[in-house]
PDB file of N, CA, C and O in Angstrom:
ATOM      1  N   MET A   1       0.905  -1.384  -0.002  1.00  0.00           N
ATOM      2  CA  MET A   1      -0.261  -0.013   0.373  1.00  0.00           C
ATOM      3  C   MET A   1       1.021   1.341   0.406  1.00  0.00           C
ATOM      4  O   MET A   1       0.532   2.378  -0.041  1.00  0.00           O
ATOM      5  N   ARG A   2       2.546   1.508   0.851  1.00  0.00           N
ATOM      6  CA  ARG A   2       2.337   2.346   1.172  1.00  0.00           C
ATOM      7  C   ARG A   2       3.626   2.511  -0.491  1.00  0.00           C
ATOM      8  O   ARG A   2       4.531   3.343  -0.558  1.00  0.00           O
ATOM      9  N   ARG A   3       3.377   1.741  -1.303  1.00  0.00           N
ATOM     10  CA  ARG A   3       4.372   1.767  -2.819  1.00  0.00           C
ATOM     11  C   ARG A   3       3.764   2.273  -3.634  1.00  0.00           C
ATOM     12  O   ARG A   3       4.357   3.125  -4.296  1.00  0.00           O
ATOM     13  N   ARG A   4       2.319   1.981  -3.952  1.00  0.00           N
ATOM     14  CA  ARG A   4       1.576   2.822  -4.454  1.00  0.00           C
ATOM     15  C   ARG A   4       1.458   4.054  -4.148  1.00  0.00           C
ATOM     16  O   ARG A   4       1.420   4.844  -5.091  1.00  0.00           O
ATOM     17  N   VAL A   5       1.360   4.615  -2.689  1.00  0.00           N
ATOM     18  CA  VAL A   5       1.224   5.840  -2.487  1.00  0.00           C
ATOM     19  C   VAL A   5       2.181   6.610  -2.764  1.00  0.00           C
ATOM     20  O   VAL A   5       1.936   7.816  -2.767  1.00  0.00           O
ATOM     21  N   ALA A   6       3.390   6.200  -3.042  1.00  0.00           N
ATOM     22  CA  ALA A   6       4.661   6.774  -2.868  1.00  0.00           C
ATOM     23  C   ALA A   6       4.517   7.393  -4.372  1.00  0.00           C
ATOM     24  O   ALA A   6       4.526   8.561  -4.761  1.00  0.00           O
ATOM     25  N   ALA A   7       4.342   5.820  -5.254  1.00  0.00           N
ATOM     26  CA  ALA A   7       4.266   5.774  -6.475  1.00  0.00           C
ATOM     27  C   ALA A   7       3.388   7.044  -7.210  1.00  0.00           C
ATOM     28  O   ALA A   7       3.664   7.683  -8.226  1.00  0.00           O
ATOM     29  N   ALA A   8       1.878   7.183  -6.015  1.00  0.00           N
ATOM     30  CA  ALA A   8       1.067   7.892  -6.848  1.00  0.00           C
ATOM     31  C   ALA A   8       1.476   9.566  -7.062  1.00  0.00           C
ATOM     32  O   ALA A   8       1.268  10.370  -7.971  1.00  0.00           O
ATOM     33  N   LEU A   9       2.195   9.645  -5.676  1.00  0.00           N
ATOM     34  CA  LEU A   9       2.909  10.784  -5.007  1.00  0.00           C
ATOM     35  C   LEU A   9       3.626  11.024  -5.881  1.00  0.00           C
ATOM     36  O   LEU A   9       3.481  12.192  -6.241  1.00  0.00           O
ATOM     37  N   ALA A  10       4.526  10.375  -6.559  1.00  0.00           N
ATOM     38  CA  ALA A  10       5.639  10.921  -7.889  1.00  0.00           C
ATOM     39  C   ALA A  10       5.282  11.021  -9.028  1.00  0.00           C
ATOM     40  O   ALA A  10       6.000  11.689  -9.773  1.00  0.00           O
ATOM     41  N   VAL A  11       4.232  10.490  -9.494  1.00  0.00           N
ATOM     42  CA  VAL A  11       3.692  10.785 -10.572  1.00  0.00           C
ATOM     43  C   VAL A  11       2.616  11.965 -10.304  1.00  0.00           C
ATOM     44  O   VAL A  11       1.845  12.177 -11.240  1.00  0.00           O
ATOM     45  N   VAL A  12       2.500  12.588  -9.391  1.00  0.00           N
ATOM     46  CA  VAL A  12       1.665  13.856  -9.309  1.00  0.00           C
ATOM     47  C   VAL A  12       2.590  15.048  -9.247  1.00  0.00           C
ATOM     48  O   VAL A  12       2.169  16.172  -9.517  1.00  0.00           O
ATOM     49  N   GLY A  13       3.988  14.798  -8.855  1.00  0.00           N
ATOM     50  CA  GLY A  13       5.020  15.579  -8.604  1.00  0.00           C
ATOM     51  C   GLY A  13       5.845  16.052  -9.815  1.00  0.00           C
ATOM     52  O   GLY A  13       6.344  17.161 -10.004  1.00  0.00           O
ATOM     53  N   LEU A  14       5.879  14.616 -10.828  1.00  0.00           N
ATOM     54  CA  LEU A  14       6.482  14.839 -12.339  1.00  0.00           C
ATOM     55  C   LEU A  14       5.543  15.797 -13.144  1.00  0.00           C
ATOM     56  O   LEU A  14       5.899  16.729 -13.864  1.00  0.00           O
ATOM     57  N   VAL A  15       3.836  15.235 -12.782  1.00  0.00           N
ATOM     58  CA  VAL A  15       3.501  16.073 -13.792  1.00  0.00           C
ATOM     59  C   VAL A  15       3.122  17.417 -13.202  1.00  0.00           C
ATOM     60  O   VAL A  15       2.533  18.157 -13.989  1.00  0.00           O
ATOM     61  N   THR A  16       3.384  17.995 -11.700  1.00  0.00           N
ATOM     62  CA  THR A  16       3.221  19.295 -11.620  1.00  0.00           C
ATOM     63  C   THR A  16       4.394  19.453 -12.147  1.00  0.00           C
ATOM     64  O   THR A  16       4.194  18.730 -13.123  1.00  0.00           O
ATOM     65  N   ALA A  17       5.248  19.744 -12.258  1.00  0.00           N
ATOM     66  CA  ALA A  17       6.397  19.770 -12.466  1.00  0.00           C
ATOM     67  C   ALA A  17       6.928  20.119 -14.144  1.00  0.00           C
ATOM     68  O   ALA A  17       7.808  20.856 -14.588  1.00  0.00           O
ATOM     69  N   CYS A  18       5.928  19.203 -14.790  1.00  0.00           N
ATOM     70  CA  CYS A  18       6.110  19.447 -16.069  1.00  0.00           C
ATOM     71  C   CYS A  18       5.250  20.650 -16.461  1.00  0.00           C
ATOM     72  O   CYS A  18       5.783  21.608 -17.021  1.00  0.00           O
ATOM     73  N   ALA A  19       3.775  20.638 -16.156  1.00  0.00           N
ATOM     74  CA  ALA A  19       2.801  21.615 -16.352  1.00  0.00           C
ATOM     75  C   ALA A  19       3.484  22.911 -15.912  1.00  0.00           C
ATOM     76  O   ALA A  19       3.224  23.783 -16.742  1.00  0.00           O
ATOM     77  N   THR A  20       4.140  23.300 -15.075  1.00  0.00           N
ATOM     78  CA  THR A  20       4.644  24.572 -14.490  1.00  0.00           C
ATOM     79  C   THR A  20       5.926  24.951 -15.117  1.00  0.00           C
ATOM     80  O   THR A  20       6.467  25.841 -14.461  1.00  0.00           O
ATOM     81  N   MET A  21       6.713  24.532 -16.323  1.00  0.00           N
ATOM     82  CA  MET A  21       7.760  24.535 -16.568  1.00  0.00           C
ATOM     83  C   MET A  21       7.437  26.361 -17.999  1.00  0.00           C
ATOM     84  O   MET A  21       7.945  27.473 -18.138  1.00  0.00           O
ATOM     85  N   GLY A  22       6.494  25.668 -18.563  1.00  0.00           N
ATOM     86  CA  GLY A  22       6.142  26.683 -19.652  1.00  0.00           C
ATOM     87  C   GLY A  22       6.615  26.833 -20.746  1.00  0.00           C
ATOM     88  O   GLY A  22       7.584  26.090 -20.902  1.00  0.00           O
ATOM     89  N   GLN A  23       6.378  27.501 -21.669  1.00  0.00           N
ATOM     90  CA  GLN A  23       7.075  27.672 -22.741  1.00  0.00           C
ATOM     91  C   GLN A  23       7.523  28.878 -22.998  1.00  0.00           C
ATOM     92  O   GLN A  23       6.893  29.895 -22.708  1.00  0.00           O
ATOM     93  N   TRP A  24       8.607  28.868 -23.543  1.00  0.00           N
ATOM     94  CA  TRP A  24       9.373  30.031 -23.625  1.00  0.00           C
ATOM     95  C   TRP A  24       9.857  30.424 -25.555  1.00  0.00           C
ATOM     96  O   TRP A  24      10.302  29.603 -26.357  1.00  0.00           O
ATOM     97  N   ALA A  25       9.515  32.173 -25.856  1.00  0.00           N
ATOM     98  CA  ALA A  25      10.530  31.899 -26.871  1.00  0.00           C
ATOM     99  C   ALA A  25      11.499  33.152 -27.166  1.00  0.00           C
ATOM    100  O   ALA A  25      11.422  34.233 -26.582  1.00  0.00           O
ATOM    101  N   TYR A  26      12.331  32.855 -28.073  1.00  0.00           N
ATOM    102  CA  TYR A  26      13.441  33.532 -28.219  1.00  0.00           C
ATOM    103  C   TYR A  26      13.502  33.461 -29.465  1.00  0.00           C
ATOM    104  O   TYR A  26      13.641  32.587 -30.320  1.00  0.00           O
ATOM    105  N   GLU A  27      13.252  35.578 -29.353  1.00  0.00           N
ATOM    106  CA  GLU A  27      13.497  36.250 -31.068  1.00  0.00           C
ATOM    107  C   GLU A  27      14.333  37.323 -31.013  1.00  0.00           C
ATOM    108  O   GLU A  27      14.268  38.249 -30.205  1.00  0.00           O
ATOM    109  N   LYS A  28      15.333  37.133 -32.131  1.00  0.00           N
ATOM    110  CA  LYS A  28      16.514  37.888 -32.097  1.00  0.00           C
ATOM    111  C   LYS A  28      17.123  38.522 -33.664  1.00  0.00           C
ATOM    112  O   LYS A  28      18.259  38.251 -34.050  1.00  0.00           O
ATOM    113  N   LYS A  29      16.234  39.332 -34.402  1.00  0.00           N
ATOM    114  CA  LYS A  29      16.344  39.519 -35.866  1.00  0.00           C
ATOM    115  C   LYS A  29      17.615  39.065 -36.704  1.00  0.00           C
ATOM    116  O   LYS A  29      18.729  39.442 -36.338  1.00  0.00           O
ATOM    117  N   GLY A  30      17.486  38.387 -37.645  1.00  0.00           N
ATOM    118  CA  GLY A  30      19.207  38.042 -38.464  1.00  0.00           C
ATOM    119  C   GLY A  30      19.386  36.894 -37.680  1.00  0.00           C
ATOM    120  O   GLY A  30      19.967  36.127 -38.448  1.00  0.00           O
ATOM    121  N   ALA A  31      19.263  36.424 -36.809  1.00  0.00           N
ATOM    122  CA  ALA A  31      19.723  35.066 -35.462  1.00  0.00           C
ATOM    123  C   ALA A  31      18.986  33.914 -36.508  1.00  0.00           C
ATOM    124  O   ALA A  31      17.797  34.001 -36.815  1.00  0.00           O
ATOM    125  N   THR A  32      19.935  32.770 -37.025  1.00  0.00           N
ATOM    126  CA  THR A  32      19.505  31.234 -37.540  1.00  0.00           C
ATOM    127  C   THR A  32      18.655  30.311 -36.634  1.00  0.00           C
ATOM    128  O   THR A  32      18.188  30.679 -35.556  1.00  0.00           O
ATOM    129  N   PRO A  33      18.509  29.169 -37.129  1.00  0.00           N
ATOM    130  CA  PRO A  33      18.211  28.705 -35.892  1.00  0.00           C
ATOM    131  C   PRO A  33      19.036  28.076 -35.458  1.00  0.00           C
ATOM    132  O   PRO A  33      19.044  27.847 -34.249  1.00  0.00           O
ATOM    133  N   ALA A  34      20.196  27.487 -36.449  1.00  0.00           N
ATOM    134  CA  ALA A  34      21.591  27.064 -35.868  1.00  0.00           C
ATOM    135  C   ALA A  34      22.221  28.128 -34.946  1.00  0.00           C
ATOM    136  O   ALA A  34      23.258  27.757 -34.396  1.00  0.00           O
ATOM    137  N   ARG A  35      21.853  29.214 -34.706  1.00  0.00           N
ATOM    138  CA  ARG A  35      22.453  30.257 -34.174  1.00  0.00           C
ATOM    139  C   ARG A  35      22.031  30.681 -32.641  1.00  0.00           C
ATOM    140  O   ARG A  35      22.692  31.294 -31.803  1.00  0.00           O
ATOM    141  N   LEU A  36      20.397  30.020 -32.552  1.00  0.00           N
ATOM    142  CA  LEU A  36      19.311  30.116 -31.588  1.00  0.00           C
ATOM    143  C   LEU A  36      19.720  28.434 -30.973  1.00  0.00           C
ATOM    144  O   LEU A  36      19.498  28.102 -29.808  1.00  0.00           O
ATOM    145  N   ASP A  37      20.105  27.866 -31.614  1.00  0.00           N
ATOM    146  CA  ASP A  37      20.140  26.799 -30.938  1.00  0.00           C
ATOM    147  C   ASP A  37      21.614  26.153 -29.826  1.00  0.00           C
ATOM    148  O   ASP A  37      21.913  25.203 -29.102  1.00  0.00           O
ATOM    149  N   HIS A  38      22.147  27.426 -30.340  1.00  0.00           N
ATOM    150  CA  HIS A  38      24.114  26.981 -30.146  1.00  0.00           C
ATOM    151  C   HIS A  38      23.555  28.280 -28.617  1.00  0.00           C
ATOM    152  O   HIS A  38      23.522  27.872 -27.456  1.00  0.00           O
ATOM    153  N   ASP A  39      23.218  29.632 -28.955  1.00  0.00           N
ATOM    154  CA  ASP A  39      22.846  30.201 -27.744  1.00  0.00           C
ATOM    155  C   ASP A  39      22.165  29.431 -26.604  1.00  0.00           C
ATOM    156  O   ASP A  39      22.541  29.371 -25.434  1.00  0.00           O
ATOM    157  N   LEU A  40      21.149  28.885 -27.135  1.00  0.00           N
ATOM    158  CA  LEU A  40      20.111  28.211 -25.955  1.00  0.00           C
ATOM    159  C   LEU A  40      20.939  27.232 -25.161  1.00  0.00           C
ATOM    160  O   LEU A  40      20.844  27.194 -23.935  1.00  0.00           O
ATOM    161  N   ALA A  41      21.666  26.520 -25.763  1.00  0.00           N
ATOM    162  CA  ALA A  41      22.818  25.262 -25.217  1.00  0.00           C
ATOM    163  C   ALA A  41      23.512  25.948 -24.156  1.00  0.00           C
ATOM    164  O   ALA A  41      23.427  25.628 -22.971  1.00  0.00           O
ATOM    165  N   THR A  42      24.255  26.972 -24.646  1.00  0.00           N
ATOM    166  CA  THR A  42      25.036  27.691 -23.934  1.00  0.00           C
ATOM    167  C   THR A  42      24.738  28.368 -22.781  1.00  0.00           C
ATOM    168  O   THR A  42      25.539  28.301 -21.848  1.00  0.00           O
ATOM    169  N   CYS A  43      23.469  29.175 -22.647  1.00  0.00           N
ATOM    170  CA  CYS A  43      22.202  29.732 -21.785  1.00  0.00           C
ATOM    171  C   CYS A  43      22.277  28.575 -20.889  1.00  0.00           C
ATOM    172  O   CYS A  43      22.885  28.706 -19.827  1.00  0.00           O
ATOM    173  N   ARG A  44      21.679  27.354 -21.220  1.00  0.00           N
ATOM    174  CA  ARG A  44      21.546  26.439 -20.418  1.00  0.00           C
ATOM    175  C   ARG A  44      22.028  25.787 -20.061  1.00  0.00           C
ATOM    176  O   ARG A  44      21.417  24.885 -19.488  1.00  0.00           O
ATOM    177  N   SER A  45      23.667  25.745 -20.137  1.00  0.00           N
ATOM    178  CA  SER A  45      24.534  24.843 -19.362  1.00  0.00           C
ATOM    179  C   SER A  45      24.757  26.194 -18.395  1.00  0.00           C
ATOM    180  O   SER A  45      24.258  25.834 -17.329  1.00  0.00           O
ATOM    181  N   GLU A  46      25.197  27.417 -18.234  1.00  0.00           N
ATOM    182  CA  GLU A  46      25.659  28.217 -16.920  1.00  0.00           C
ATOM    183  C   GLU A  46      24.419  28.372 -16.787  1.00  0.00           C
ATOM    184  O   GLU A  46      24.420  29.535 -16.384  1.00  0.00           O
ATOM    185  N   SER A  47      22.920  27.952 -16.835  1.00  0.00           N
ATOM    186  CA  SER A  47      21.568  28.255 -15.991  1.00  0.00           C
ATOM    187  C   SER A  47      21.522  27.064 -15.206  1.00  0.00           C
ATOM    188  O   SER A  47      20.951  27.293 -14.139  1.00  0.00           O
ATOM    189  N   LEU A  48      22.033  25.469 -15.359  1.00  0.00           N
ATOM    190  CA  LEU A  48      21.679  24.711 -14.532  1.00  0.00           C
ATOM    191  C   LEU A  48      21.959  24.758 -12.731  1.00  0.00           C
ATOM    192  O   LEU A  48      22.933  25.358 -12.276  1.00  0.00           O
ATOM    193  N   ASP A  49      21.264  24.258 -12.113  1.00  0.00           N
ATOM    194  CA  ASP A  49      20.669  24.244 -10.751  1.00  0.00           C
ATOM    195  C   ASP A  49      20.800  22.759  -9.863  1.00  0.00           C
ATOM    196  O   ASP A  49      20.019  21.906  -9.442  1.00  0.00           O
ATOM    197  N   PRO A  50      22.517  23.044  -9.851  1.00  0.00           N
ATOM    198  CA  PRO A  50      22.257  21.481  -8.974  1.00  0.00           C
ATOM    199  C   PRO A  50      21.545  21.218  -7.942  1.00  0.00           C
ATOM    200  O   PRO A  50      21.111  20.092  -7.698  1.00  0.00           O
ATOM    201  N   SER A  51      21.306  22.486  -7.057  1.00  0.00           N
ATOM    202  CA  SER A  51      20.312  22.096  -5.915  1.00  0.00           C
ATOM    203  C   SER A  51      19.183  21.693  -6.431  1.00  0.00           C
ATOM    204  O   SER A  51      18.563  21.130  -5.529  1.00  0.00           O
ATOM    205  N   VAL A  52      18.627  21.683  -7.339  1.00  0.00           N
ATOM    206  CA  VAL A  52      16.993  21.600  -7.602  1.00  0.00           C
ATOM    207  C   VAL A  52      16.762  20.095  -8.009  1.00  0.00           C
ATOM    208  O   VAL A  52      17.548  19.964  -8.948  1.00  0.00           O
ATOM    209  N   PHE A  53      16.254  19.129  -7.867  1.00  0.00           N
ATOM    210  CA  PHE A  53      15.805  18.188  -8.282  1.00  0.00           C
ATOM    211  C   PHE A  53      14.872  18.388  -9.327  1.00  0.00           C
ATOM    212  O   PHE A  53      13.922  19.166  -9.427  1.00  0.00           O
ATOM    213  N   GLY A  54      15.408  17.392 -10.204  1.00  0.00           N
ATOM    214  CA  GLY A  54      14.670  16.857 -11.647  1.00  0.00           C
ATOM    215  C   GLY A  54      15.076  16.011 -12.415  1.00  0.00           C
ATOM    216  O   GLY A  54      16.299  15.887 -12.346  1.00  0.00           O
ATOM    217  N   LEU A  55      14.539  15.292 -13.206  1.00  0.00           N
ATOM    218  CA  LEU A  55      15.062  14.107 -13.966  1.00  0.00           C
ATOM    219  C   LEU A  55      15.801  14.349 -14.980  1.00  0.00           C
ATOM    220  O   LEU A  55      16.796  13.736 -15.369  1.00  0.00           O
ATOM    221  N   THR A  56      15.138  15.543 -15.537  1.00  0.00           N
ATOM    222  CA  THR A  56      16.146  16.109 -16.836  1.00  0.00           C
ATOM    223  C   THR A  56      16.535  17.638 -16.391  1.00  0.00           C
ATOM    224  O   THR A  56      16.052  18.553 -15.724  1.00  0.00           O
ATOM    225  N   ALA A  57      17.850  17.318 -17.266  1.00  0.00           N
ATOM    226  CA  ALA A  57      17.946  18.702 -17.098  1.00  0.00           C
ATOM    227  C   ALA A  57      17.497  19.732 -17.097  1.00  0.00           C
ATOM    228  O   ALA A  57      17.578  20.567 -16.196  1.00  0.00           O
ATOM    229  N   GLU A  58      16.759  19.851 -18.480  1.00  0.00           N
ATOM    230  CA  GLU A  58      15.793  20.927 -18.619  1.00  0.00           C
ATOM    231  C   GLU A  58      15.159  21.309 -17.216  1.00  0.00           C
ATOM    232  O   GLU A  58      15.254  22.448 -16.758  1.00  0.00           O
ATOM    233  N   GLN A  59      14.515  20.286 -16.575  1.00  0.00           N
ATOM    234  CA  GLN A  59      14.209  20.548 -15.017  1.00  0.00           C
ATOM    235  C   GLN A  59      14.830  21.104 -14.031  1.00  0.00           C
ATOM    236  O   GLN A  59      14.220  21.670 -13.124  1.00  0.00           O
ATOM    237  N   ARG A  60      16.553  20.985 -14.100  1.00  0.00           N
ATOM    238  CA  ARG A  60      17.279  21.959 -13.451  1.00  0.00           C
ATOM    239  C   ARG A  60      17.606  23.113 -13.286  1.00  0.00           C
ATOM    240  O   ARG A  60      18.212  23.688 -12.381  1.00  0.00           O
ATOM    241  N   VAL A  61      17.003  23.554 -14.571  1.00  0.00           N
ATOM    242  CA  VAL A  61      17.638  24.758 -15.103  1.00  0.00           C
ATOM    243  C   VAL A  61      17.275  26.073 -14.480  1.00  0.00           C
ATOM    244  O   VAL A  61      16.056  26.091 -14.653  1.00  0.00           O
ATOM    245  N   ASP A  62      17.482  26.804 -14.072  1.00  0.00           N
ATOM    246  CA  ASP A  62      17.052  28.343 -13.428  1.00  0.00           C
ATOM    247  C   ASP A  62      16.716  28.880 -14.458  1.00  0.00           C
ATOM    248  O   ASP A  62      17.615  29.319 -15.176  1.00  0.00           O
ATOM    249  N   ARG A  63      15.011  29.060 -14.969  1.00  0.00           N
ATOM    250  CA  ARG A  63      14.632  29.643 -16.024  1.00  0.00           C
ATOM    251  C   ARG A  63      15.016  31.304 -15.700  1.00  0.00           C
ATOM    252  O   ARG A  63      15.410  32.007 -16.631  1.00  0.00           O
ATOM    253  N   THR A  64      14.908  31.712 -14.693  1.00  0.00           N
ATOM    254  CA  THR A  64      15.058  33.213 -14.730  1.00  0.00           C
ATOM    255  C   THR A  64      16.853  33.966 -15.145  1.00  0.00           C
ATOM    256  O   THR A  64      17.041  35.055 -15.687  1.00  0.00           O
ATOM    257  N   ARG A  65      17.982  32.934 -14.662  1.00  0.00           N
ATOM    258  CA  ARG A  65      18.872  32.991 -15.327  1.00  0.00           C
ATOM    259  C   ARG A  65      19.089  32.560 -17.015  1.00  0.00           C
ATOM    260  O   ARG A  65      19.863  33.147 -17.772  1.00  0.00           O
ATOM    261  N   LEU A  66      18.406  31.655 -17.309  1.00  0.00           N
ATOM    262  CA  LEU A  66      18.315  31.129 -18.813  1.00  0.00           C
ATOM    263  C   LEU A  66      17.980  32.345 -19.800  1.00  0.00           C
ATOM    264  O   LEU A  66      18.340  32.453 -20.972  1.00  0.00           O
ATOM    265  N   ASN A  67      17.456  32.947 -19.289  1.00  0.00           N
ATOM    266  CA  ASN A  67      16.324  34.098 -19.601  1.00  0.00           C
ATOM    267  C   ASN A  67      17.028  35.282 -20.256  1.00  0.00           C
ATOM    268  O   ASN A  67      17.071  35.799 -21.372  1.00  0.00           O
ATOM    269  N   ARG A  68      17.801  35.562 -18.507  1.00  0.00           N
ATOM    270  CA  ARG A  68      18.603  36.795 -18.649  1.00  0.00           C
ATOM    271  C   ARG A  68      19.804  36.695 -19.575  1.00  0.00           C
ATOM    272  O   ARG A  68      20.305  37.749 -19.965  1.00  0.00           O
ATOM    273  N   CYS A  69      20.392  35.363 -20.021  1.00  0.00           N
ATOM    274  CA  CYS A  69      21.275  35.049 -20.752  1.00  0.00           C
ATOM    275  C   CYS A  69      21.098  35.376 -21.817  1.00  0.00           C
ATOM    276  O   CYS A  69      21.887  36.086 -22.441  1.00  0.00           O
ATOM    277  N   MET A  70      20.043  34.942 -22.256  1.00  0.00           N
ATOM    278  CA  MET A  70      19.205  34.850 -23.589  1.00  0.00           C
ATOM    279  C   MET A  70      19.344  36.440 -23.896  1.00  0.00           C
ATOM    280  O   MET A  70      19.789  36.816 -24.980  1.00  0.00           O
ATOM    281  N   GLU A  71      18.916  37.412 -22.824  1.00  0.00           N
ATOM    282  CA  GLU A  71      18.667  38.842 -22.875  1.00  0.00           C
ATOM    283  C   GLU A  71      19.885  39.273 -23.870  1.00  0.00           C
ATOM    284  O   GLU A  71      19.960  39.568 -25.063  1.00  0.00           O
ATOM    285  N   ARG A  72      21.361  39.095 -22.117  1.00  0.00           N
ATOM    286  CA  ARG A  72      22.485  39.620 -23.061  1.00  0.00           C
ATOM    287  C   ARG A  72      23.178  39.373 -24.120  1.00  0.00           C
ATOM    288  O   ARG A  72      24.114  40.100 -24.453  1.00  0.00           O
ATOM    289  N   LYS A  73      22.704  38.003 -24.992  1.00  0.00           N
ATOM    290  CA  LYS A  73      23.042  38.005 -26.227  1.00  0.00           C
ATOM    291  C   LYS A  73      21.979  38.581 -27.210  1.00  0.00           C
ATOM    292  O   LYS A  73      21.840  38.243 -28.386  1.00  0.00           O
ATOM    293  N   GLY A  74      21.381  39.344 -26.647  1.00  0.00           N
ATOM    294  CA  GLY A  74      20.523  40.356 -27.483  1.00  0.00           C
ATOM    295  C   GLY A  74      18.758  39.701 -27.906  1.00  0.00           C
ATOM    296  O   GLY A  74      17.822  40.270 -28.467  1.00  0.00           O
ATOM    297  N   TYR A  75      18.869  38.484 -27.416  1.00  0.00           N
ATOM    298  CA  TYR A  75      17.024  38.100 -27.539  1.00  0.00           C
ATOM    299  C   TYR A  75      16.347  38.801 -27.195  1.00  0.00           C
ATOM    300  O   TYR A  75      16.798  39.762 -26.572  1.00  0.00           O
ATOM    301  N   ALA A  76      14.927  38.691 -27.418  1.00  0.00           N
ATOM    302  CA  ALA A  76      13.654  38.933 -26.821  1.00  0.00           C
ATOM    303  C   ALA A  76      13.207  37.969 -26.617  1.00  0.00           C
ATOM    304  O   ALA A  76      12.999  37.105 -27.469  1.00  0.00           O
ATOM    305  N   VAL A  77      12.802  37.843 -24.736  1.00  0.00           N
ATOM    306  CA  VAL A  77      12.331  37.073 -24.616  1.00  0.00           C
ATOM    307  C   VAL A  77      10.828  36.974 -24.087  1.00  0.00           C
ATOM    308  O   VAL A  77      10.470  37.996 -23.503  1.00  0.00           O
ATOM    309  N   ARG A  78      10.016  36.111 -24.156  1.00  0.00           N
ATOM    310  CA  ARG A  78       8.806  36.214 -24.071  1.00  0.00           C
ATOM    311  C   ARG A  78       7.578  35.011 -24.156  1.00  0.00           C
ATOM    312  O   ARG A  78       7.485  34.481 -25.263  1.00  0.00           O
ATOM    313  N   ARG A  79       6.693  34.560 -23.168  1.00  0.00           N
ATOM    314  CA  ARG A  79       6.548  33.796 -22.273  1.00  0.00           C
ATOM    315  C   ARG A  79       5.465  33.168 -23.661  1.00  0.00           C
ATOM    316  O   ARG A  79       4.720  34.038 -24.113  1.00  0.00           O
ATOM    317  N   VAL A  80       5.372  32.025 -24.201  1.00  0.00           N
ATOM    318  CA  VAL A  80       4.354  31.623 -24.489  1.00  0.00           C
ATOM    319  C   VAL A  80       3.298  30.847 -23.940  1.00  0.00           C
ATOM    320  O   VAL A  80       3.586  29.817 -23.330  1.00  0.00           O
ATOM    321  N   GLU A  81       2.280  31.151 -24.053  1.00  0.00           N
ATOM    322  CA  GLU A  81       0.466  31.008 -23.640  1.00  0.00           C
ATOM    323  C   GLU A  81       0.571  29.828 -24.165  1.00  0.00           C
ATOM    324  O   GLU A  81      -0.410  29.087 -24.222  1.00  0.00           O
TER     325      GLU A  81
END
């Protein structure tokens, strides 16, 4: 019984974490898709927070730090609803 409850709580936690991550758009005039991918990868690696629990690297990213990094690179950052 305890294992089932623990498993159910883990699933709820994962679903909640995924739902709260949201989608973000990064736009920069003249930036190619390859340049965007490179800049995102660089900023993601700079924004990883090892103190945050997450099963994937994306879940351990400090989104505020990532967005600020992208802004420093000249991108307009906006949340996509």
